[in-house]
Each structure stands twice: as C-alpha cells, then as structure tokens.
C-alpha positions in Angstrom: -14.1 26.9 23.9 -10.5 28.7 22.6 -9.0 25.5 23.3 -11.4 23.0 21.2 -11.2 25.7 18.5 -7.5 25.2 18.3 -7.5 21.5 18.0 -10.6 21.9 15.7 -8.0 23.8 13.5 -5.1 21.9 14.1 -2.9 24.2 16.5 -2.0 23.7 20.0 -2.0 20.0 21.5 -3.7 18.1 18.8 -0.9 19.3 16.2 1.5 18.4 18.5 0.1 15.0 19.2 0.0 14.3 15.5 3.7 15.7 14.8 4.8 13.2 17.9 3.5 10.6 16.4 4.2 11.2 12.7 7.8 11.2 13.9 7.5 7.8 15.7 6.4 6.1 12.2 3.1 6.0 12.6 0.3 3.8 10.6 -1.5 5.8 9.0 -5.1 4.3 8.0 -7.4 6.4 5.7 -10.7 5.0 5.6 -12.6 6.7 3.0 -14.3 4.2 0.8 -11.9 2.9 -2.1 -12.9 5.2 -4.7 -12.4 8.3 -2.6 -8.8 7.2 -1.9 -8.0 6.4 -5.4 -9.0 9.9 -6.4 -6.2 10.8 -4.0 -4.2 10.0 -0.8 -1.2 10.4 1.2 1.7 7.9 -0.3 2.4 5.9 3.0 -1.3 5.6 4.1 -3.2 2.1 3.9 -6.7 2.0 2.8 -9.1 0.2 5.2 -12.7 1.8 5.0 -14.6 2.7 7.9 -16.7 -0.4 7.7 -13.7 -2.6 8.0 -11.6 -1.1 10.8 -13.3 -3.1 13.7 -12.7 -5.8 11.7 -9.4 -5.1 11.2 -8.7 -3.9 14.8 -6.7 -7.0 15.8 -3.9 -6.8 13.1 -3.8 -3.0 13.7 -2.9 -3.5 17.0 -0.1 -5.8 16.3 1.5 -3.5 14.3 3.3 -1.7 17.5 3.2 1.8 15.9 1.1 4.7 16.9 -2.1 4.9 14.7 -3.5 8.0 13.1 -6.9 8.0 11.4 -7.7 10.3 8.3 -10.5 10.9 5.8 -12.2 13.6 4.0 -12.7 16.1 6.6 -11.9 14.1 10.3 -15.4 13.0 10.9 -14.9 9.2 9.6 -11.7 9.0 11.0 -12.7 10.0 14.3 -15.2 7.7 14.8 -12.6 5.3 13.5 -9.9 6.2 16.2 -13.0 5.9 18.4 -13.8 1.9 17.5 -9.5 1.3 17.8 -9.4 2.7 21.1 -12.5 0.4 22.2 -11.2 -2.7 20.9 -7.9 -1.7 23.0 -5.2 0.3 20.8 -3.7 2.7 23.2 -2.0 4.9 20.9 -4.5 6.2 17.9 -5.1 9.6 17.0 -7.7 11.0 14.8 -5.3 12.9 11.9 -8.4 14.8 10.6 -8.6 15.3 6.7 -6.0 14.0 4.8 -5.0 17.0 2.9 -4.1 19.0 6.2 -2.2 15.8 7.3 -0.6 15.5 4.1 0.7 18.9 4.6 1.5 18.2 8.4 3.7 15.4 7.3 5.9 17.8 5.5 6.8 19.7 9.1 7.2 16.2 10.9 
C-alpha cells in the first residue's frame, strides 16, 4: 500500500523512471482536448487527444525516444500509455497531470 501511495504521489520508483526518460529527451504527449491544451501545456508537449492515440501509434513508435503521456490528472494519460504499450511501443510512461510533470521537468 505504501509503495502504491508513493507512486501515486510521484515519489519513489515512478518519479525516478520519469526523470530518467526526461533526461533521455523523451517525447511528451498531452492527451487532453485541443481546448484544454490551449489553456496551458508543457512547452515541448505535442497535443494528441486520447481518442486519436491509437490511430497515431505507428507514427509515435517511429520516433525512437521514450514516450511520456500527460493530461489533467493522470487518468486519460494512463489509458493512452496502456494503448501505446498494447500497440508495441515499449518505453511509455504515464506522466500524470501536466502541471506536476512540468515541475518534474525542472528537476531533470
């Protein structure tokens, strides 16, 4: 239970995996709607809404970098990360909410 809470709060192994991916120059995908994205986003993030993730999986897989998905709270980005993994993209992480990921980028 403690490990689950650590991962949920972004401390512990999940945080270290995200930092490692960020240091490798990861490809950040914001899966919120275009309207949400326009209201604020991580500068280097690309907006691919959740409903278009599977359709773009092949193109995303060819990028050759770790992929980090983000959204408002982490729920949609978790679904997006799972869809990409099922499409054969191995190094995909759920970055959670975009605001907390933006703060984590400063540590990388």
